C-alpha positions as CSV (number, residue, x, y, z in Angstrom):
1,M,116.7,161.5,135.3
2,V,115.0,158.0,135.4
3,E,116.1,155.4,132.7
4,S,114.1,154.1,130.4
5,T,113.3,150.2,130.0
6,T,114.4,151.1,126.6
7,S,117.6,152.1,127.3
8,R,118.6,149.6,130.3
9,C,117.3,147.0,127.6
10,K,120.1,148.4,125.4
11,R,122.6,148.3,128.5
12,R,121.7,144.8,129.1
13,G,121.3,143.0,126.7
14,P,118.5,140.2,125.0
15,P,117.4,139.0,128.2
16,C,115.5,142.2,128.8
17,Y,112.0,142.3,128.2
18,R,110.4,144.0,125.7
19,M,106.6,142.8,125.4
20,G,106.2,140.7,122.8
21,D,109.4,140.7,121.5
22,T,110.4,137.2,119.9
23,T,112.7,138.0,117.7
24,H,115.7,136.0,119.5
25,P,115.7,132.8,121.2
26,E,117.5,134.0,124.5
27,T,115.1,137.4,124.1
28,S,111.9,135.1,123.8
29,M,112.7,132.7,126.9
30,A,113.3,136.0,129.0
31,S,110.2,137.6,127.8
32,T,108.5,134.4,129.2
33,A,109.6,134.2,132.4
34,Y,109.6,138.1,133.2
35,E,105.4,138.0,131.6
36,D,105.2,134.4,134.4
37,Y,106.7,136.1,137.6
38,L,104.5,139.5,136.7
39,K,101.3,137.6,137.0
40,A,102.2,135.8,139.7
41,I,103.2,138.9,141.4
42,F,100.1,140.2,140.3
43,K,97.5,137.3,141.6
44,L,98.9,137.0,144.4
45,A,98.5,140.5,145.3
46,E,94.6,140.3,143.6
47,Q,93.9,137.7,146.8
48,S,96.6,139.2,149.5
49,P,95.6,142.3,152.0
50,E,99.4,143.4,151.5
51,P,100.2,145.8,149.1
52,A,103.1,143.4,149.1
53,V,104.3,140.4,147.9
54,T,106.8,137.7,149.8
55,T,109.7,135.9,148.1
56,S,108.2,133.0,149.2
57,A,105.2,133.0,148.1
58,I,106.4,133.3,144.8
59,A,108.5,130.8,144.7
60,D,105.7,128.6,146.4
61,R,103.3,129.6,143.5
62,L,106.0,129.1,141.3
63,G,107.8,126.2,142.2
64,I,111.3,127.7,142.0
65,A,113.6,128.2,144.5
66,R,113.6,131.2,146.7
67,A,117.4,131.9,145.4
68,S,116.2,132.6,141.4
69,V,112.9,134.3,142.5
70,T,115.3,136.9,144.3
71,A,118.2,136.9,141.2
72,M,114.1,137.4,139.1
73,L,113.2,140.1,141.2
74,K,116.4,141.8,140.9
75,R,116.6,142.4,137.1
76,L,112.4,142.9,137.0
77,H,113.8,145.7,139.4
78,A,116.3,147.0,137.3
79,D,114.6,147.2,134.9
80,G,111.5,148.5,135.8
81,L,108.6,146.5,136.1
82,I,108.1,146.3,139.9
83,H,108.9,148.0,143.1
84,Y,111.3,145.5,145.0
85,A,113.4,145.5,147.9
86,R,115.1,142.6,150.2
87,Y,113.0,141.6,153.4
88,Q,110.0,143.9,152.2
89,G,109.0,141.5,148.8
90,A,108.1,143.3,145.6
91,M,104.8,146.1,144.0
92,L,104.1,146.2,140.4
93,T,105.1,149.3,139.0
94,D,102.8,150.4,136.2
95,A,104.8,149.9,133.4
96,G,105.0,145.6,135.0
97,W,101.3,146.1,136.1
98,T,100.2,147.0,132.2
99,I,102.2,143.4,131.2
100,A,100.3,141.3,134.4
101,V,96.9,142.6,132.5
102,D,97.6,141.8,129.5
103,M,98.6,137.8,130.5
104,I,95.9,137.7,132.7
105,R,93.4,139.2,129.8
106,R,95.1,136.6,127.5
107,H,95.2,133.2,129.9
108,R,91.0,134.2,130.9
109,V,90.2,134.0,127.6
110,I,91.8,131.2,126.2
111,E,90.6,129.5,129.4
112,T,86.9,131.1,128.4
113,F,87.6,129.2,124.9
114,L,88.4,125.9,125.2
115,A,85.7,125.3,128.3
116,Q,82.9,127.1,126.5
117,D,83.9,126.0,122.1
118,L,86.5,122.6,123.0
119,G,84.5,121.7,126.1
120,L,88.2,121.0,127.9
121,P,86.7,119.8,131.4
122,L,87.4,122.8,134.2
123,D,90.6,121.4,135.4
124,E,92.3,121.4,132.4
125,V,92.3,124.5,131.2
126,D,94.7,126.3,132.8
127,A,97.7,124.3,132.7
128,E,96.5,124.4,128.9
129,A,96.0,128.3,129.4
130,E,99.6,128.8,130.6
131,I,101.5,127.3,127.4
132,L,99.0,129.3,125.1
133,E,99.2,132.7,126.8
134,H,103.0,132.8,125.6
135,A,102.3,132.6,122.0
136,F,98.6,134.6,121.3
137,S,98.8,137.9,120.4
138,S,97.1,140.4,121.2
139,R,95.0,141.0,118.4
140,L,94.5,137.1,118.4
141,I,93.1,137.9,122.0
142,D,89.9,140.3,121.4
143,R,89.1,138.3,118.3
144,L,89.2,135.6,120.3
145,W,87.4,138.0,122.9
146,D,84.3,138.7,120.6
147,H,83.6,135.3,119.2
148,L,83.2,134.2,123.1
149,G,80.7,137.0,123.4
150,Q,83.2,139.4,125.2
151,P,82.5,137.4,128.4
152,E,83.0,138.8,131.6
153,F,84.0,135.9,134.1
154,D,86.1,133.1,132.9
155,P,85.0,129.9,133.8
156,H,85.8,129.9,137.1
157,G,84.5,132.8,137.4
158,A,87.9,135.0,137.3
159,P,86.7,138.4,136.2
160,I,88.3,139.0,132.3
161,P,90.0,142.7,131.9
162,A,88.3,144.2,129.0
163,P,91.4,145.7,126.8
164,D,93.2,148.6,128.3
165,E,91.4,148.1,131.5
166,A,92.1,146.6,134.9
167,P,90.7,143.6,136.1
168,V,88.3,145.3,138.9
169,E,86.3,143.0,141.2
170,R,82.5,143.6,140.3
171,R,80.7,141.6,143.4
172,Q,81.3,141.4,146.9
173,M,82.6,137.9,147.4
174,I,82.4,135.6,150.3
175,A,84.4,131.9,150.6
176,L,81.6,129.4,151.8
177,S,83.7,128.0,154.9
178,Q,82.4,132.1,155.9
179,L,78.7,131.3,154.9
180,A,76.7,130.9,158.5
181,I,75.1,128.5,159.2
182,D,71.8,127.7,157.3
183,E,73.0,130.7,155.1
184,G,72.7,130.6,151.4
185,A,74.7,131.8,148.1
186,T,75.7,131.1,144.6
187,V,79.1,129.9,143.8
188,V,80.9,133.0,141.3
189,R,84.4,131.9,141.7
190,L,86.9,128.3,141.8
191,A,90.1,129.3,143.6
192,A,91.4,125.6,143.9
193,A,95.0,126.1,144.5
194,N,95.7,122.7,142.1
195,A,94.2,120.6,139.5
196,A,92.7,117.6,141.6
197,D,91.0,120.2,144.0
198,L,89.6,122.1,141.2
199,R,88.4,118.4,140.2
200,R,87.6,117.5,143.8
201,L,84.7,120.4,143.7
202,T,84.1,120.3,139.7
203,Q,82.8,116.9,140.6
204,L,80.7,117.8,144.0
205,G,78.4,120.0,141.7
206,L,80.2,123.3,143.4
207,L,80.2,125.5,139.5
208,P,80.0,129.2,139.1
209,G,76.1,129.9,139.9
210,Q,74.8,127.1,141.5
211,F,73.4,127.4,144.5
212,V,74.5,126.5,147.8
213,R,73.2,126.6,151.4
214,R,75.6,125.7,153.8
215,R,74.4,123.3,156.6
216,A,76.0,122.6,160.3
217,S,78.8,120.0,160.6
218,H,78.7,117.0,161.9
219,P,80.2,116.6,165.7
220,G,84.0,116.2,166.4
221,S,84.5,117.0,161.9
222,A,85.9,119.5,160.9
223,D,84.9,119.6,157.5
224,V,81.7,121.9,156.2
225,V,78.7,120.5,155.3
226,V,77.2,122.1,152.3
227,T,73.8,121.6,150.2
228,I,73.8,121.0,146.7
229,G,71.5,120.4,144.9
230,H,68.9,118.2,147.2
231,Q,72.3,116.2,148.4
232,E,74.2,117.5,152.0
233,R,78.0,117.4,151.3
234,P,80.7,117.0,153.4
235,L,84.1,119.5,152.3
236,A,87.2,119.8,153.9
237,S,87.3,123.1,155.2
238,T,90.6,123.9,153.2
239,L,88.5,123.6,149.7
240,A,85.4,125.4,151.1
241,E,88.1,128.7,151.4
242,R,89.0,128.3,147.7
243,V,85.1,128.3,146.6
244,W,83.7,131.8,146.7
245,T,80.0,132.8,146.6
246,I,77.7,135.7,146.7
247,R,74.5,136.2,149.5
248,A,71.7,134.8,148.3
249,A,70.0,138.5,148.1
250,G,67.0,139.1,151.8
251,D,68.6,135.2,152.5
């Protein structure tokens, strides 16, 4: 017989995750940590061809020691939110997937609100959304999504899950660095690793909706050269890998 999450919560005490439970400070802190881990696993799985996410990848993303990550993964596994085995990594269960998708939805709706309605710069909305996503109820997120016109994508071009829907990538995307020489494409998503990189991309005009064309690199340079508007700009290959585009039809 499979033990239910509720039974495990009774056995394990307050730190066990109950979605939306903020009645006990220790539970609230544990819930926030659980949500952060599940969201990190989801986002890493989005970007990886492998089904399982490694402990080291999670540690790097969250900036937490690997030993601490391993301990938390064991708790998430015990609570039925992930499948985890040593040296094999972690995968979300159906219950963990549901929570992760809810957190992704919250985060991306809040980012859209901060950028669209409050005019915050693109490189600032992620950090603010990280704080707010744990405080907003699902009902408030739904109202906010309606207020924004039920957007499909956040300001970075990432898909926003509709209520009770897992996000799916609706478009065939290719990294800017993978475009052929003289090939044109439209920027659809910025997956910058940090705020500084995102600021650099936005300062260059690389925003979702911008048409770009890759050009030949300069001799002796590893930079990717791209035409943005009427100007050619060099872009570090590590940044070009983070700019996702859709090829121009018939280009």
